[in-house]
VOZA-930766 format. One record per residue: x, z, y of N, C-alpha, C in turn; residue in three letters. Coordinates in steps of 0.05 Angstrom, whole numbers, plus 5000, padded with zeros to 4 digits. Atoms other than C-alpha are relative to their C-alpha. Example, Ala and Ser with C-alpha at 12.3 -4.5 7.8 and 13.67 -1.06 7.14 Angstrom:
501850004976524651564910501850005024ala
498449994976527351434979498550145022ser
//
This chain:
498449834982496797692170502649855004met
497650154997502997262157499549755019lys
500550224983499496662189499850085029ser
500249894972497897082252502850065010gly
497349934990505097312255501549755006thr
498750254995507496602252499149895026lys
500950094974502996392310501150165023leu
499049844978505196972352503049945004val
497250074996512496792337500449745014ser
499950274988511296062357499550045030ile
500849954971507896302422502250145015ala
497849864986513596772438502549825004leu
497950184997518696232425499549815023leu
500650184978515095762473500450145026phe
499849854976514796302526503050055006val
497049964997522196452515501349755010gly
498950254991523895712525499449965030leu
500850044972520095692591501650195017val
498549804984523396332615502949935003leu
497150094998530396082597500449785020val
499850234981529195432636499750105029asn
500549894973526495812696502550165010tyr
497649854992532396302696502449835005leu
497750174997537395752687500049855027ala
500250144975534695382748500250185024ser
499849804979534796022789502850115003ser
497449894999541896232772501849825018ile
498350174982546695982829502349874986pro
497850115014552295842781499349754983ala
500550245017552795152747502549944984arg
497850095018556994882690500049695001leu
499750294996559594182705501749904975asp
498650105024561393842639500849705002ala
499350304997562493122668503049995002thr
497150045001569292832660501350005027ala
498850014974570592742735498950215018glu
501149774984566893382758498449895024lys
501650134978561892972798498050195012ile
502049824989557293562807501350265011tyr
498649774990562594042832501249935027thr
499050044973564494102905503150025001leu
497250004998571593942923501050255017ser
498949784983576194482953499949935029pro
500250074973576294083017497250045012gly
502649954990568894123024499450295003thr
500449715000568694863008501550125025lys
498749904976573994983062498749915026ala
501450114976570194563112497550155006leu
502649864996563694943100500650295010leu
499449734992567095623109500650015030ile
499250014972569495393179497649955018lys
502350044983562395263204499550265017ile
500349764982561395723265496950035006glu
502849994994554195543286498449894977glu
501550105023548695443234499349705002pro
500750285002547394733211497549974983val
502550055015540594483189500149724989gln
499950275015540293913137497149954993leu
502650095007533793543132500349754982asp
499850215020533293123069497249874997phe
502550155001527892593073500049834976tyr
500250155025525592313006497049974993phe
502750065006519091982986499450084971ser
500349905026518192422925497249964988arg
502750035009510492332923499349734990ser
500650275007510991592911499949974967ser
500350025029508391462839501349774987ser
498850255012511390772830503049985005thr
497150004994518490952852501649974974leu
498450015024523590742799501450264993pro
498949765011526391292755502950035010ile
497249994992533591102778500150145027ala
500049884973531891282850499350294999val
500749725002528491932831502350174989lys
497749845012534492152788502250025020asn
497949984981539191982844499250205022tyr
501049814980534892372894500450304990ala
499549745012535192972846502850085003glu
497249954999542692922846500650085029arg
499449934972542792922923499050285006val
501149754996538293522925501750234989gln
498449805013542493902876502750045015glu
497549984986548893742915499550145026met
500649854975545593962980499550304996leu
500349715006543594632948502850124995arg
497349885003550894722929501450035028gln
499049974972552694603003498950255012tyr
501449764990547795143022501350264988gly
498749775014550895632971502750055010arg
497149984992558095472990500350085029ala
499949934971556595553065499250275006ala
500649724997554196263054498150065023arg
502149944980548096223098500449845026gly
499650154976550995743150498749745000arg
501550245003546995163124497250054990ile
502849985008539395113120499149724990thr
500850255013536394583074497049985001leu
502950064999529494273087499749734984asn
500650245015526793763037497349905009ile
502450104985521493323071499149744985ile
501250245013516792813038498549845022asp
501350164979515192283091498049804989pro
502250185010508692013062499049825022arg
501050204980505591403096497950135018pro
502049924979501891533161499850305003asp
500049714996503892253167502050085022thr
498049914981507592663219502850004989pro
497350005012513392723170501349715001glu
498850274998514191963169500849935028glu
499250044970514091943246502550165006glu
497649844995519392493246502449874988lys
497950145013523592103196500949755017ala
499350244985523291463238501350095026thr
498849924975524791853303502950104995ala
497449895004530892173271502049774992ala
498350245005533591463251500249954969gly
499950065028532091473176498749734995ile
501250285003531190753154498749984973ala
501450045026526190563101501649794983pro
498550175018529190243039497749864982gln
501850155016525989722993501349954972thr
499050045027526989712917499849704994trp
500050295002528888972901497949904980pro
501650115021525088872837496950055004ser
502949944997518389202857499249965029thr
500850004973518389162932499250265011gly
500949744992516989902935501650115025glu
498749914975518390203004500150305000arg
499649715004521190903006502150085022phe
497949884983525591373048501950174983tyr
498049845013531991703025502450025019cys
497949974979536391963083500450295006gly
499249724993539592573112500550035028leu
499649944970539692873183501450285001val
498649754994544593423204499650075029ala
500749904973542693843265501650275005ile
498749754990546894363302499650025030gln
500749964973544194623366498749745012ala
501150244988542993993410501249744987glu
498850235014547293553366498649914976gln
501250115024544493093312501449764991gln
498750235013547692613264498249934976lys
501750105021544292193212501449814981val
499350205019545591823147497449854995leu
502650145001539991303152499049944972pro
500750085027540091113079501950084979ala
498249925022543091463018499249804978leu
500450205020543890912966501550054975thr
498749955026545790922893502749884999val
497550125003551590452904502250175014asp
498049844988554990982946500250284986arg
500149755014553991532895502850114995glu
497249905005561491562881501250155024gln
498949854977562891802952497850155015ile
502349844988556392202962501150255013leu
498949754988560292852973501349945027glu
498550074976564792523026498049945022tyr
502050074979558692233063498750255011asp
501349764991555292913066501850185015ile
498049834985561593283086500849895026ser
499450124974563292783139497750035020gln
502449954983556192843167500050285011leu
499949724991556793603169502350055019thr
497749964982563593563202499549865028tyr
500350144975561593043255497850125017gln
502049884982555493423278500950255015val
498949784987559993983299502049925022gln
498350104980564193533343498649955028leu
501250034974562593563418501249775015leu
498750214986567593053444500649764983asp
499350245016568992333423503150014994arg
497350005008575392263384501649795013arg
498350194987581391903414501849874981lys
498350175017584891343379502349875016leu
497850134987591891173405500749734987gly
499550275012593190423396502649895012leu
497350114991600590203399500449754984leu
499650255015601489473382501249795018thr
499050234987605188843400498149754998ser
501850225003599388403379497750025021leu
502050014979593988183428497250064989pro
502749925012588288553392497950045021leu
501949934978585188763458499849785021arg
500050244982586088063489501850035025gly
498349984977591888273535501649765003gln
498550234992595887773571502849994987met
497350025012602187533534501449745011asp
498450224990607386983544498349734998phe
501450255004603086413515497550005017met
502349994984596986653552500649945030ala
499250064973600786613618500549705004met
499550284998602785913603497549835000gln
502650135001595685693586498250085022ser
501849904979592486103642497550114989gly
502649895012587186373594500550274987arg
499749745014586187093573498949984972met
501250025026585487123498497850214994pro
502249815004579187463472501050234982pro
499449785017579288143440499249954971ser
500750045028579188173364497750194992gln
502349865008572888433330500750294990leu
499349725010576689023298500150205022val
499949814978577589333366497250105006val
502849924997570089323375498950194980gly
500949835022569189633307501050305006glu
498949734994573890213327498750135025trp
501349884976570490303395497350104994glu
502549885006563990463361500350304993lys
499649725008566991123338502050145018thr
497849864987573091253381500249925030phe
499150094974575491243453502949914996glu
497550135005581390773448501850045024ile
498149944980587490983488502449824996val
497850195003592590413497502750155004ala
497449894997599790623486502049775004val
498250214993604990183520502550024982asp
497649985017610689993472502650085015pro
497749924984615690133530499950295008ser
500249734994613190843537502050174985ala
498249805014617591443518498650224986ala
501649805014612091913498497249904995ile
502850065006605091893470498150145021leu
501849874983598892063512499250274986pro
500949745010596192773504497349984985asp
502649955012590392983459499149764984asn
500850215019590392383411499350134974leu
500849905025586692523348501249844976asp
498850175020589591943308501649795015val
498350214989594991423322500249774982leu
499750255014594990693302502249855011ala
497750144992601690343304499949744984val
500450255013600889593288502049805009ile
497850194995606689113283501850075024his
498449924976611289503329502649835003pro
497650164992616889143366501650155021gln
498249904981622889443401499150285012lys
500749734991620390163405502650165006leu
497849824992625190643440500350224979ser
499549785018628291203400498550235009gln
501649784990624591693444497149984991lys
502750045009617891383427499750054970leu
500249975030619591363353500250314994gln
499949715004621492113358497350135004tyr
502749884995614692263389498149934978thr
501750085022611191883334500750184975ile
499149825022615292283284498850285002asp
500949724996613392953315496950005000gln
502950015002606092723321499150024971phe
500649995028605792613246500650284989leu
499249745010609493263231498450225011leu
501749804990604593643274497450024984ser
502449995016599093493224498049805008gly
501950204992595892913260500549744985lys
499650245017594792263221500949755015pro
498950254990598091603231499249774983val
500650255015595590903212502349805008phe
497650174994601690433208499749744984leu
500150265011601289693197502549855006ala
497750154998607889343187499749724988leu
500450285010609188613170502749874998asp
497650155001615188233142499949715011pro
500350284989612287573166497349995015ser
502550024982607087583223499349705003ser
500950284997603286933217499349955029arg
500750034972601087053289502649915016tyr
497650054985608187043317501449754989phe
498750235012610786523268498749745010arg
501450244991605386033290500549935030ser
499450044971607586123363502949945004arg
497050054996615086013351500449745013gly
499650284990614685263364499049985028gly
501350024973610085343425501850145019gln
498249874981614885853457502549845005met
497650154998620785403444499549765021ala
500750214981617084833482500150095029met
500049884973616485293543502550135008phe
497449894994623685523539500250304993gly
500049735008622086193509501750044975gly
498449945024626386523455498250034976ser
501849995024623686503384499450314995pro
501049735003619487123368501050124974pro
499349865024621287643316497550044983asn
502450015016616187533261499750264984val
500149755016617888183225499950245017ala
500049744988616488893243501050214980ser
498949815017619989493217500750255018asp
499149764987621490223235501950154981leu
498249905021627590353193500850305001pro
499249734997629491023222497750194991asp
502249835008622491323213499549984970leu
500650035029621391023143502150134984leu
497949875015628091253119499650305001lys
500449704998626791963145497650104984gly
502449915015619991973112500149914972trp
499450075028622991723045498249764990asp
501550245007619291063045501849764998ile
498350235006622790443016498349765007ala
501350244991620489813053502049785005tyr
498250224996623689123053498749795019asp
501450184983621988713114501049724998pro
498950275003625788113088498449834978gln
501450135022620987933030497150045002asn
503149995001613587773022499250004971val
501149985027609387872960498549744994val
501550235011606987272920498750084974gly
501749915023601387362869498349754991asp
501650245009598886752828497250074992pro
502749915009592987162801498050005024val
501749964976590287302872500649785021asn
499350224981592686652904497449895012ala
502250134985588086342958500149704998thr
500050304998585985612950500249915028pro
499550114974588585243010500149704999val
500050304999587284503028502349915016gln
497750094985593884193045499949715008val
500750264991591083493052497449934989ser
502850075010584483133042499949964970pro
500350005029582383242970502150134984gly
497949875015588583642953499950295006asn
500349724996587384382945501950144980val
498049855016592884852919499550295003val
500249704998593085582905502750115012arg
497749924984597585922957500650294993tyr
499749735011600486552924500950215021pro
499349804978602786882990497750065018ile
502549934987595686883017498350134978trp
501249855023592487422974497050045005leu
502949954999584887392963499650214978ser
500049785018584288072933497150084992leu
502749925009578288282890500050294994ala
500749715003575388962871502150144982lys
498149875019580489092815502750055015asp
497449964984586089082869499850255016ser
500549764982583089692906499750254982phe
500549765011583290412888497150085000ser
502949935000576290632865499650295003asp
500449724995577591362877500850085028thr
499349954972580791342946497949915018ala
502450054984575491363000500349755018leu
499950254983578190813046499449754985pro
500350265013577790292991498050014976thr
501749975024572790562939497549805001ser
502350174998567190112966500749715007gln
499350274992571089482982499749824977leu
500350215018569788832946502149795001glu
498050224997574788342975501450045026ser
498450014977580388283026501749764999met
498050224998585087743051502450105016leu
497549924988592287933064501849755001leu
498550254996596987393092503050075002val
497149984999604487393077500750315002glu
499749714998604388143063502650094986thr
497849875012610088593044499250224980gly
500649795019610589172997501950245006ser
498149764997613689872995499550204978phe
500249805021614490482952501050275012ser
499049734991615891232959502350074982leu
497749915015622691502939499350244982lys
500449795018623191992882500850275012asp
499349724993623292752892499250085029gly
500849924972619892772960498050235002thr
502249804998614293242942497549905013gly
502450114987609392782977498149894980leu
502050135018602992512946499749715009thr
500150284993603091762943497649884983phe
502550105011596191452930499849705007thr
500150294993596390672925496949935004pro
502850094992590190382959499649714993leu
500350295006591489632950502649924985ile
497750095015595989322896499549714991gln
500150265011597688632872499850014970ser
500350025029597088392801502850064987ser
497649965015602288522746501849745000ala
498650274999604287782753501449945027asn
499150074972606587832826503150055002ser
497149984993613687772854500549995029gly
499450024971617187712920501649745006thr
498650234990619887142961501350075026leu
498749974976624887143018498449865023pro
501550124978621587013086500949745008val
499350274992625786413103498949774983pro
501250215016622886053044497349895009val
502850074991615986053076500149765019leu
500050234980618085563131501349764989ser
498650235012621985103085498349874976met
501250105024617585033022497049945007ala
502750074997610884683019498150204983gln
501649815016604885092993500049964971pro
500050045030604884762926502750074987asp
497449955012612284902918500650315000glu
499549714998611985652936499750134972val
500749865025608785852869502249954979gly
497950065018614385502830502550165004arg
497549854995619785922863499550304997gln
500749725004616086572846500850104973leu
499349875025618887022792498550274997thr
501549755002614087562767501950244995pro
498449765004616988262773498250255001ser
501749755003610888722768498250045024gly
501949924981605389042808501450105026arg
498949914975606789162882497950165016lys
501849854983603689682929500049885028thr
500450134973600989342992499050195020leu
501049804981597589943023499750264984ala
500049765013597890673008499450255019ala
500349764984595891373031502250204991leu
497849825005601791853035499350265014ile
500749724992600292603042501950214992gln
498349775007603993243044501750085024gly
498149904977609693563085502349805002lys
497850194995614193033113502450145013phe
497749914987621293153135500649835025his
499750154975623192933206502149794995ser
498050235000626892263214502150075021ala
498249924981630492613271500850304996phe
499449725007633293263240501550155024pro
498649884978637693373302498650045025glu
501649964976632093363351499649735015gly
500650234983630192893407502649845005met
497650174994635192303414500650005029pro
499250014973639192223476498949775016lys
501250224985637191783534501449734995glu
499050285003637891033526500449875027glu
499650154975640690583580498649744998lys
501550265002635690023591501849775012pro
498650244989638589323602498549895023ala
501450094977636989073672498949724995glu
500950285004636488353648497450004984ala
502550015017630988533598497550075018glu
502149924984626888833654499049755017asp
500850224982626588163691498749774986lys
501150235013624187703637497950104979lys
502149915018618187713590501250034972pro
499249945028619088013521498249824982asp
501750185016616587423478499650104973thr
500449905027617387803414497650204998ala
502249815001612588343432497549915012ser
502550104988607687923472499250175025gly
500649834976607988443529501849905023glu
498550064977610288313600501650235010ile
498449784991616188743618500249995031gln
499749994971617288963690497350085012gly
502649924990609789103699499850305001ala
500249714997607889793721498550114975lys
501449895024606090183657497950175007pro
502449834995599490523651500550294991asn
499549755012602491103615502750115009leu
497549894991608091583632502349914981pro
497750085015614891333611502450205002ser
497949794998618791963628499850194978thr
500049815021620892473579499550285012val
500649724990618293193588502750165001pro
497649834999623393703609500150194977thr
499649835024626194193560498050234999lys
502049784998621394733586497249904990glu
502650105006615394263576499849904971glu
500050135027617493963509499050214979ala
500749815022614094263447502450054982pro
497849945020618594583394500549774981pro
499350205020622194103349499350074972his
501049945028619294043279501949844982leu
498350125020624093903222498349944974thr
501850055024618393913170497250045010glu
502849974993610893843175499150285002ser
501149734996607594453203497750054980ala
502249995019601694303157499949734986lys
500250265013599693753110499349775018ala
500350234983600393083144499049764982ser
501150245014597192393127500949755013ala
499050264990600291713136498749784982leu
501150245015596491073116501549765008leu
498350214994601190503111499149754987leu
500650265012599689763099502149815010ile
497750184994604989213097499049735009ala
500950244988601188683135498450055025asp
501549984974598088583204498149785005ser
501850234992594887893205497250054991asp
502749975010588788143167498250125021trp
501649904979586488483231498949805019leu
500950224982585487813266497349884990phe
502550135006578687473268500349774980asp
499650245016581486843236500050054969asp
499849935027582387213170497850194991tyr
502149815007576287663170497149925005ser
502850104994570187303199499949715004val
500450294994567186633206498150005026his
501550014975564886493279498449745003lys
501750244995559286013296498350055024tyr
501649984976554885863355497050014991asp
502849965008547686113349498550045027phe
501749994976542885953407501750055025leu
498249964977548785923455501750255000gly
498549755002551686573432501849994976val
498150015021557986643390499450244981thr
500549805021556187003325502150004979ala
497949975019560787263272498950104974ala
500949925027559587313197502550084984glu
497749915016564487733155500449814975pro
499450155024567987323100501350174979ile
498749815018571087943068499750285012asn
500249714991571888693076502450085018asp
497749934984577888673124499150195021asn
500949834978573888983181499150274989leu
500949755013570889503134502450184993asp
497649845007577789723111501250125026phe
498849884976580189793183498450235010ala
501749784992574190213201500250244981ser
499749775020574690633137502550145004asn
497449884998581990753145500350195023ala
499549844975582091013216497850235001val
501949795000575491383209500650214980asp
499149815020578091713145502150185011phe
497749854990584391923178499250205024leu
500749844977580992203241498550244993ser
501449755009577092713201501950234997gly
498249775004579693403187501649974975ser
498550015024584793523135498450074975gln
501849945023579393823092498549744991asp
501450255006575693153096501949804986leu
498050195013581992753080500650084972ile
499349925028583093173017497849934979ser
502350065019576192972988500649734989ile
499650255014577092422937497349904989arg
502350115013571991952910499750094972gly
500549905027568692162846498749784983lys
501250205016565691802787497049985006gly
502950034997558491592781498650124976ile
501549875020553091932741499249814976ser
500650205022551491272703502749894992leu
497350085010557791202662500049744986arg
499850275014559990492641500650044971pro
499549985029560090362567502749844996phe
497450115001567590242558500549824977lys
499650175024567189942489499049725005val
501150254993562689392513501749855021val
498450114979566989272574502649894987asn
497650095013573189222530499649764985asp
500750255015569788702486499849765019met
500350214980568088292548502849915011glu
497350064989575088342575501749854980val
498450125021578288152509499149704997lys
501050275002573687542503500849835024ala
499450134975574887352576503049924999gln
497150065002582587382564500449764982gln
499750215019581986932504499049745013gln
501150244987577586452544501949905022tyr
498350084978582386452603502549874990gln
497650125011588486312559499549704993glu
500550265006585085692534499449815024gln
500350144975583085482604502749945012leu
497350034988590285572626501549764985thr
498850225016592585102569498849735008ala
501450254991587384592590501049915027leu
498950074972589784622663502649874998glu
497450115003596884502641499949704990ser
500150275012594983892599498849805021arg
501350184980590583622656502049935022leu
498050054979596383672706502049784990asn
498250205012600783262658498749735002gln
501350265000595582712651499749905029val
500450084973594182702726502749905011gln
497550104991601682632738500649734991ser
499650285012602082022691498149805015gln
501850194986596081722726501049935028leu
499050054973599281812794502349795000ser
497850205002605381402770498849724998glu
501150265004600680822753498949895026leu
501250104974597880782825501749785013glu
498350204987603880372848500449744984gly
499550225017603779892790497349844996arg
502450155002598179392800500649704996lys
499850295002597278652782499149875025thr
500850154976595778112832496950045005glu
502949964997588378222820499250285007gly
500649724993588978952838499150164978gly
500949845022587379182769502150194991arg
498349785007590479832744501149944971leu
498850055028595379742684500450274988val
499849745016594680312633501449944975ala
498550045025599980332579498650134976thr
501349885024597880502507500650305000pro
499349715001601581172515498250175018glu
501849854981597481372576497250004989val
502750025011590981132544499750214977ala
500449805022592481552482500150295012lys
500149744988594082152527497450075011ala
502749954989587482082561498050064978ile
501849965024583882022494500550284988glu
499449735011587482642469498950235017asp
501149814982585583022531497050034997phe
502949995003578382842522499150154974arg
500549855025578483082449500550305004arg
499449714996581783732471497850135017gln
502149894982576483822525497450064983gln
502349965017570883742473500550254981val
499249785017574484222426499850275015lys
500049754983575384732482497150105006leu
502849924994567984712500498750114975arg
501149885024566184832428501050274994thr
498949735003570885412422498950195021glu
501049824979568285692487497150094993arg
502749935009561085672460500250204978arg
499849825022563486022397500950285009glu
499149754989566986562438497750155012ile
502349884986560886692480497950094980arg
502049915020556486702418500950254986lys
498849765014561187202383499750255018ser
500249774982561287622446497250115002leu
502949904998553587652452499350134974arg
500949875024552787792379501350274995glu
498749745002557988342379498950225017gly
501349814980555088672440497250094990ile
502749955009547988612413500150184975gln
499949835024549988912345500850295008ala
499049754991553589482381497750155014leu
502349874985547589622426497950094979glu
502049935019542989622365500850254984asn
498949765015547490122328499750255018arg
500349774983547590572389497150085004leu
502949954996540090522399499050144976leu
500849885024538990692327501150304997leu
498649735001543991272332498550205019leu
501549824981540391552394497450074990asn
502649935011533691512361499950184978leu
499949855024535791832297501550265002leu
498149775000540892332321498350275002ala
501549744997535792872345498450074975thr
501549935025530992812286501750094977pro
498349935022536592832236501350285004val
499049734995539793442269498050214997leu
502249805003533193812273499250024971val
500849995029531493622202502250144983gly
497849885014538293832177500050315004gly
500249714994537694502212497650124985phe
502349905014530694582183500550044971gly
499549985029533094452112501950234996leu
498149785004538894912121498550285002trp
501549734995534295472148498150054977phe
501949975022529295342092501450114976tyr
498549905024534495412037501150275004tyr
499249724995537296032070497950194995arg
502349825005530496342070499350024971arg
500549995028529496151997502150174984arg
498049855015535996471977500050295006gln
500049724995534397142008498350144979arg
501549835021532097671957497450105013pro
502649914991524797861963500250305006ala
499949724993523798521998498450194983ala
//
């Protein structure tokens, strides 16, 4: 009888476990215990979904029937499905989810191909599969051709952006106000050469998404119905236009602002303009009234130097030096949680400035790009006087600098008294070209330059009507092709190959700003595959020790090379090099140090491997034994508890 009771109890326990799992999967509520809440929808996404007016259909295509698909892909697809179900629950019936398995040679595969879903291939196995998402609303359709594991950190943003874009009927408008010839416009030097400069590739990237509306720097107001405004290296903007920009930002519309303390483009043309009788250009750009009113501290007189991120530059044949004011930035320089930079790997910024936000503003300041802790600043005049190898020696480290940032919140107006009074234009300036801005004055403007009457003017805003967003970067040269792509001739056609992520950042920044405020508020999250911090710390510590020894070696090498250079001028009649005993001893010491360093390097790497392997073995053993030990301990505890009970 007791044996039968135990069997019934075990059977009931099994049935209970099945029922608990079934009920848990059916309950709409979820508990997210991850550190960065990667399975919880952001408030911005929830607000976006509540605003859906017409139903949206989401078709998730995934090759779930493939038996050879790696487990990593299947786990990622499960996460995507779970997040899409959360979208459906949060939208309260406004989103319909369809999960489709596009098996080979089926109507589902044809439907996936027709919708724009791109097949992916797993590198190690060559397995071909589909994993993409299509959003449909009425006659509108938008697609994410491939959902990949490397974008897991911004999965929510990708889905929310797709859901938002499928509801847009008109193409968004990007206002472009710049003194740089990004669109190939005619400037002073182009008039002298008689050739129209080509458009930069960044404009083509923006045109894929936006209708670009040119804003003349001499205009007094902005065009109507702009969705986002890009102000790049502004020169001689009128107070009226600056006021309009101020009110544009305070109205809740986003602004992308690229200033520059030292425009390489204009500095390289200073000598050429002087040859043609033109006045030297202003290489710096600044909007002091606006920045002061927005509580932003920016110094247009200094550039950032960073020896850690210095770019190797060839100054003469066989002589390559690290140029600390040309910053080759790696992944650790970018914010991994802010969406414009979370996927970037590298960028090149040239003679960039820095800025900060004043205290007590109430604004949210999110650094996007930062220099290293060893960086400092240099006055702009030094750049034209010092050689590249001398610049680094004049640099004094003063800490990390912010090169680009996203500033959000309620801004105060830079013009608290309202629209400034009319300015009296100088007649002389209308008759000659403005060599600093690169624009031809006196030409008929394409945009209205009159100020609206008091009846037409919108009400003056002293504070943001709603949360505003400003993305500021203290460099403008990175937008040029020379610093972002490598061009070459291919079968008679000019092709371009990206050399860094400059173009990606330009697209990310403006596309991010042009979304709704709900989209802008969504931040990148963590990944479900958490890195092992202890192992990473061990690698970093060993790398630091290794780098310190390399630095010492480089210092010694420079000393020996300096001594050898002095010998070049001292030759006998036979042309033989004379080496003193001191120099010969120095070379021999250097060689011994080099051998010693290599030995120490091998020991460091060996210790690193052994330490990591031992740690992995301990963790593996812990993972294997943890569950049996816990279950066994609970069983023993339960057994002794039963033994201690008095017999009935």
